[in-house]
Structure formats: C-alpha cells, structure tokens
C-alpha positions, 0 to 999 in steps of 0.5 A: 124425170130428167127434165125436171131437174133444171126446173126453176123459179122466181118471186117476180114484184110489180105495181099495178093500180087498181080502182086508183090505188097502187098495189103491189102484185106478187107472182111466181114464175117458172123458167118458161116465163109461166107464171105459177100463182100471184098474190096482190098485197097493198103493201110491200111484204115479200115474206107474206108472198113468199108464206102464201105460195108455200101454203098452196 
C-alpha cells in the first residue's frame, strides 16, 4: 500500500465538436495520464462534472 500515498488525479477540460455543436468534455485523469472517467456537457459546468465523478 506504500505506492498509493502519492496517487493523484486532476480534472481536465476539453472542447469537442459533436454533430457540428461545441460541447465540453470533462475527464478525470490520474498522475500516469490514464483516463479514469469522462463526462460531456453542452455548457461549461465544472460543478456538475465534479458531482458526476463523485457519484460513481
């Protein structure tokens, strides 16, 4: 369990076009660059993205 002491993650925000509309893609990324979870919204809503990642 010693290796888990330095485990970190951050929330990454990215804009993508889906069917010609701009959407905001939120990704939870760990310190090794692996995507833990992703969430797509039509508007930029960091609070909702964080709430979604906590629920799972």
